[in-house]
TORKOL-4160 file (C-alpha; in steps of 0.2 Angstrom, whole numbers, padded with zeros to 4 digits, m for minus):
227
<pt num="1" X="0655" Y="0368" Z="0608"/>
<pt num="2" X="0643" Y="0383" Z="0611"/>
<pt num="3" X="0625" Y="0380" Z="0616"/>
<pt num="4" X="0610" Y="0388" Z="0607"/>
<pt num="5" X="0609" Y="0400" Z="0623"/>
<pt num="6" X="0627" Y="0406" Z="0621"/>
<pt num="7" X="0624" Y="0409" Z="0602"/>
<pt num="8" X="0612" Y="0423" Z="0606"/>
<pt num="9" X="0621" Y="0440" Z="0605"/>
<pt num="10" X="0619" Y="0447" Z="0623"/>
<pt num="11" X="0617" Y="0465" Z="0615"/>
<pt num="12" X="0602" Y="0459" Z="0605"/>
<pt num="13" X="0593" Y="0451" Z="0619"/>
<pt num="14" X="0576" Y="0458" Z="0625"/>
<pt num="15" X="0572" Y="0458" Z="0643"/>
<pt num="16" X="0561" Y="0443" Z="0645"/>
<pt num="17" X="0545" Y="0444" Z="0654"/>
<pt num="18" X="0530" Y="0433" Z="0655"/>
<pt num="19" X="0520" Y="0447" Z="0646"/>
<pt num="20" X="0533" Y="0448" Z="0632"/>
<pt num="21" X="0532" Y="0429" Z="0629"/>
<pt num="22" X="0513" Y="0429" Z="0629"/>
<pt num="23" X="0513" Y="0444" Z="0617"/>
<pt num="24" X="0525" Y="0435" Z="0605"/>
<pt num="25" X="0514" Y="0419" Z="0606"/>
<pt num="26" X="0498" Y="0429" Z="0601"/>
<pt num="27" X="0508" Y="0437" Z="0586"/>
<pt num="28" X="0513" Y="0419" Z="0581"/>
<pt num="29" X="0495" Y="0412" Z="0582"/>
<pt num="30" X="0488" Y="0427" Z="0573"/>
<pt num="31" X="0500" Y="0425" Z="0559"/>
<pt num="32" X="0500" Y="0406" Z="0557"/>
<pt num="33" X="0488" Y="0398" Z="0569"/>
<pt num="34" X="0491" Y="0388" Z="0584"/>
<pt num="35" X="0503" Y="0376" Z="0575"/>
<pt num="36" X="0514" Y="0391" Z="0572"/>
<pt num="37" X="0517" Y="0393" Z="0591"/>
<pt num="38" X="0532" Y="0383" Z="0597"/>
<pt num="39" X="0544" Y="0387" Z="0610"/>
<pt num="40" X="0558" Y="0389" Z="0597"/>
<pt num="41" X="0548" Y="0401" Z="0587"/>
<pt num="42" X="0544" Y="0412" Z="0602"/>
<pt num="43" X="0563" Y="0412" Z="0607"/>
<pt num="44" X="0568" Y="0417" Z="0589"/>
<pt num="45" X="0555" Y="0431" Z="0589"/>
<pt num="46" X="0561" Y="0437" Z="0606"/>
<pt num="47" X="0580" Y="0434" Z="0601"/>
<pt num="48" X="0581" Y="0423" Z="0616"/>
<pt num="49" X="0587" Y="0406" Z="0621"/>
<pt num="50" X="0573" Y="0393" Z="0621"/>
<pt num="51" X="0578" Y="0387" Z="0639"/>
<pt num="52" X="0576" Y="0405" Z="0645"/>
<pt num="53" X="0557" Y="0404" Z="0641"/>
<pt num="54" X="0555" Y="0391" Z="0654"/>
<pt num="55" X="0559" Y="0403" Z="0668"/>
<pt num="56" X="0542" Y="0411" Z="0664"/>
<pt num="57" X="0531" Y="0398" Z="0657"/>
<pt num="58" X="0531" Y="0379" Z="0660"/>
<pt num="59" X="0530" Y="0375" Z="0642"/>
<pt num="60" X="0519" Y="0376" Z="0626"/>
<pt num="61" X="0503" Y="0370" Z="0634"/>
<pt num="62" X="0503" Y="0384" Z="0647"/>
<pt num="63" X="0508" Y="0397" Z="0634"/>
<pt num="64" X="0494" Y="0391" Z="0623"/>
<pt num="65" X="0482" Y="0394" Z="0637"/>
<pt num="66" X="0489" Y="0411" Z="0641"/>
<pt num="67" X="0487" Y="0416" Z="0622"/>
<pt num="68" X="0469" Y="0410" Z="0622"/>
<pt num="69" X="0465" Y="0420" Z="0638"/>
<pt num="70" X="0473" Y="0435" Z="0630"/>
<pt num="71" X="0465" Y="0434" Z="0613"/>
<pt num="72" X="0448" Y="0430" Z="0621"/>
<pt num="73" X="0449" Y="0445" Z="0632"/>
<pt num="74" X="0449" Y="0456" Z="0616"/>
<pt num="75" X="0432" Y="0450" Z="0612"/>
<pt num="76" X="0420" Y="0464" Z="0614"/>
<pt num="77" X="0407" Y="0464" Z="0628"/>
<pt num="78" X="0391" Y="0474" Z="0624"/>
<pt num="79" X="0382" Y="0479" Z="0640"/>
<pt num="80" X="0367" Y="0469" Z="0644"/>
<pt num="81" X="0350" Y="0477" Z="0644"/>
<pt num="82" X="0340" Y="0463" Z="0653"/>
<pt num="83" X="0331" Y="0456" Z="0638"/>
<pt num="84" X="0337" Y="0439" Z="0634"/>
<pt num="85" X="0335" Y="0439" Z="0615"/>
<pt num="86" X="0343" Y="0456" Z="0614"/>
<pt num="87" X="0357" Y="0451" Z="0625"/>
<pt num="88" X="0360" Y="0434" Z="0617"/>
<pt num="89" X="0361" Y="0442" Z="0600"/>
<pt num="90" X="0374" Y="0454" Z="0607"/>
<pt num="91" X="0384" Y="0440" Z="0613"/>
<pt num="92" X="0383" Y="0432" Z="0595"/>
<pt num="93" X="0388" Y="0448" Z="0587"/>
<pt num="94" X="0402" Y="0452" Z="0599"/>
<pt num="95" X="0410" Y="0434" Z="0597"/>
<pt num="96" X="0408" Y="0435" Z="0578"/>
<pt num="97" X="0417" Y="0452" Z="0578"/>
<pt num="98" X="0431" Y="0445" Z="0589"/>
<pt num="99" X="0433" Y="0429" Z="0578"/>
<pt num="100" X="0434" Y="0440" Z="0562"/>
<pt num="101" X="0447" Y="0451" Z="0570"/>
<pt num="102" X="0457" Y="0435" Z="0575"/>
<pt num="103" X="0451" Y="0420" Z="0564"/>
<pt num="104" X="0463" Y="0408" Z="0573"/>
<pt num="105" X="0454" Y="0411" Z="0589"/>
<pt num="106" X="0441" Y="0399" Z="0583"/>
<pt num="107" X="0452" Y="0385" Z="0583"/>
<pt num="108" X="0459" Y="0389" Z="0600"/>
<pt num="109" X="0442" Y="0391" Z="0608"/>
<pt num="110" X="0436" Y="0374" Z="0601"/>
<pt num="111" X="0452" Y="0364" Z="0604"/>
<pt num="112" X="0455" Y="0371" Z="0622"/>
<pt num="113" X="0437" Y="0373" Z="0628"/>
<pt num="114" X="0435" Y="0374" Z="0647"/>
<pt num="115" X="0453" Y="0378" Z="0651"/>
<pt num="116" X="0449" Y="0394" Z="0661"/>
<pt num="117" X="0453" Y="0412" Z="0659"/>
<pt num="118" X="0443" Y="0424" Z="0648"/>
<pt num="119" X="0435" Y="0409" Z="0638"/>
<pt num="120" X="0426" Y="0404" Z="0654"/>
<pt num="121" X="0420" Y="0422" Z="0657"/>
<pt num="122" X="0412" Y="0421" Z="0640"/>
<pt num="123" X="0403" Y="0405" Z="0645"/>
<pt num="124" X="0397" Y="0413" Z="0661"/>
<pt num="125" X="0390" Y="0428" Z="0651"/>
<pt num="126" X="0380" Y="0417" Z="0640"/>
<pt num="127" X="0374" Y="0406" Z="0654"/>
<pt num="128" X="0369" Y="0420" Z="0664"/>
<pt num="129" X="0357" Y="0427" Z="0650"/>
<pt num="130" X="0350" Y="0410" Z="0647"/>
<pt num="131" X="0347" Y="0406" Z="0666"/>
<pt num="132" X="0338" Y="0423" Z="0668"/>
<pt num="133" X="0327" Y="0419" Z="0653"/>
<pt num="134" X="0321" Y="0403" Z="0661"/>
<pt num="135" X="0330" Y="0389" Z="0651"/>
<pt num="136" X="0334" Y="0374" Z="0661"/>
<pt num="137" X="0353" Y="0370" Z="0663"/>
<pt num="138" X="0352" Y="0356" Z="0650"/>
<pt num="139" X="0343" Y="0368" Z="0638"/>
<pt num="140" X="0355" Y="0382" Z="0641"/>
<pt num="141" X="0369" Y="0370" Z="0636"/>
<pt num="142" X="0361" Y="0365" Z="0620"/>
<pt num="143" X="0356" Y="0383" Z="0616"/>
<pt num="144" X="0374" Y="0389" Z="0619"/>
<pt num="145" X="0381" Y="0375" Z="0608"/>
<pt num="146" X="0369" Y="0379" Z="0594"/>
<pt num="147" X="0373" Y="0397" Z="0594"/>
<pt num="148" X="0392" Y="0395" Z="0596"/>
<pt num="149" X="0393" Y="0383" Z="0582"/>
<pt num="150" X="0383" Y="0395" Z="0571"/>
<pt num="151" X="0394" Y="0410" Z="0575"/>
<pt num="152" X="0410" Y="0400" Z="0574"/>
<pt num="153" X="0405" Y="0393" Z="0557"/>
<pt num="154" X="0399" Y="0409" Z="0550"/>
<pt num="155" X="0415" Y="0418" Z="0556"/>
<pt num="156" X="0426" Y="0405" Z="0549"/>
<pt num="157" X="0417" Y="0404" Z="0532"/>
<pt num="158" X="0419" Y="0423" Z="0531"/>
<pt num="159" X="0437" Y="0424" Z="0537"/>
<pt num="160" X="0443" Y="0410" Z="0526"/>
<pt num="161" X="0433" Y="0413" Z="0510"/>
<pt num="162" X="0437" Y="0431" Z="0510"/>
<pt num="163" X="0455" Y="0431" Z="0517"/>
<pt num="164" X="0466" Y="0445" Z="0510"/>
<pt num="165" X="0453" Y="0450" Z="0497"/>
<pt num="166" X="0450" Y="0468" Z="0494"/>
<pt num="167" X="0432" Y="0475" Z="0492"/>
<pt num="168" X="0434" Y="0475" Z="0473"/>
<pt num="169" X="0440" Y="0457" Z="0474"/>
<pt num="170" X="0426" Y="0452" Z="0485"/>
<pt num="171" X="0413" Y="0459" Z="0472"/>
<pt num="172" X="0422" Y="0450" Z="0458"/>
<pt num="173" X="0421" Y="0434" Z="0467"/>
<pt num="174" X="0402" Y="0436" Z="0470"/>
<pt num="175" X="0399" Y="0441" Z="0452"/>
<pt num="176" X="0409" Y="0425" Z="0446"/>
<pt num="177" X="0398" Y="0414" Z="0457"/>
<pt num="178" X="0382" Y="0423" Z="0451"/>
<pt num="179" X="0388" Y="0421" Z="0433"/>
<pt num="180" X="0391" Y="0402" Z="0435"/>
<pt num="181" X="0374" Y="0400" Z="0443"/>
<pt num="182" X="0366" Y="0409" Z="0429"/>
<pt num="183" X="0374" Y="0398" Z="0416"/>
<pt num="184" X="0368" Y="0381" Z="0424"/>
<pt num="185" X="0358" Y="0370" Z="0412"/>
<pt num="186" X="0340" Y="0372" Z="0418"/>
<pt num="187" X="0336" Y="0354" Z="0412"/>
<pt num="188" X="0349" Y="0347" Z="0424"/>
<pt num="189" X="0348" Y="0359" Z="0439"/>
<pt num="190" X="0330" Y="0367" Z="0438"/>
<pt num="191" X="0331" Y="0372" Z="0457"/>
<pt num="192" X="0348" Y="0380" Z="0455"/>
<pt num="193" X="0343" Y="0390" Z="0440"/>
<pt num="194" X="0327" Y="0395" Z="0449"/>
<pt num="195" X="0339" Y="0403" Z="0462"/>
<pt num="196" X="0350" Y="0410" Z="0449"/>
<pt num="197" X="0360" Y="0426" Z="0453"/>
<pt num="198" X="0350" Y="0427" Z="0469"/>
<pt num="199" X="0364" Y="0415" Z="0476"/>
<pt num="200" X="0374" Y="0430" Z="0481"/>
<pt num="201" X="0359" Y="0440" Z="0488"/>
<pt num="202" X="0363" Y="0449" Z="0505"/>
<pt num="203" X="0378" Y="0456" Z="0512"/>
<pt num="204" X="0388" Y="0445" Z="0525"/>
<pt num="205" X="0380" Y="0455" Z="0539"/>
<pt num="206" X="0363" Y="0452" Z="0532"/>
<pt num="207" X="0366" Y="0434" Z="0530"/>
<pt num="208" X="0372" Y="0432" Z="0548"/>
<pt num="209" X="0358" Y="0442" Z="0555"/>
<pt num="210" X="0345" Y="0432" Z="0546"/>
<pt num="211" X="0352" Y="0416" Z="0553"/>
<pt num="212" X="0354" Y="0423" Z="0570"/>
<pt num="213" X="0336" Y="0429" Z="0570"/>
<pt num="214" X="0330" Y="0411" Z="0565"/>
<pt num="215" X="0340" Y="0403" Z="0579"/>
<pt num="216" X="0333" Y="0416" Z="0592"/>
<pt num="217" X="0315" Y="0412" Z="0585"/>
<pt num="218" X="0318" Y="0394" Z="0588"/>
<pt num="219" X="0325" Y="0396" Z="0605"/>
<pt num="220" X="0310" Y="0407" Z="0610"/>
<pt num="221" X="0298" Y="0393" Z="0604"/>
<pt num="222" X="0307" Y="0380" Z="0614"/>
<pt num="223" X="0306" Y="0391" Z="0629"/>
<pt num="224" X="0288" Y="0394" Z="0627"/>
<pt num="225" X="0284" Y="0376" Z="0626"/>
<pt num="226" X="0290" Y="0372" Z="0643"/>
<pt num="227" X="0281" Y="0386" Z="0652"/>
């Protein structure tokens, strides 16, 4: 009886390397999320036997860490200018851009926090800004959590809510929401009808920037109080 390894046509095999395995893992996560990454799925994509993968990685857990490091390394890094508000806002925009480019990175970052690689470099960047601004270590952690939660939530909302939609489809969805709000009975929902079609006010970027500005204002107030 032949083994799964022997059933792979030798002619169709790709030369296995750690880099090829990680690249295949990144593709699988991009397409279907972390749950799509299995050793069998990677082997199938590379036209390899499953056991051959273990010569290069110890298993799925190590591969997920390598995939996270690779994906996180693609997050843009705007050069710092030495002003904490400007630099922290740049971090938020950079991370948002990276998460919108790769929506499943949000799940990887939150589920595998602190496991090293580029993700730790992202934390170092944020804490360096907060340290130079004068925040205490405890405050820096709280600020980083608040900002990270906001960015991740905003990016996830955008990515899931508008996944696969064309510009025309996005406009149609916004109009449908506005129409539904305008049709609300005023006697039951006076505040919603007061908002009315303004429920769709602002572009996604404008909404993100408004929330980001509000957070930065709050951080600045907290910093001023301790001085």
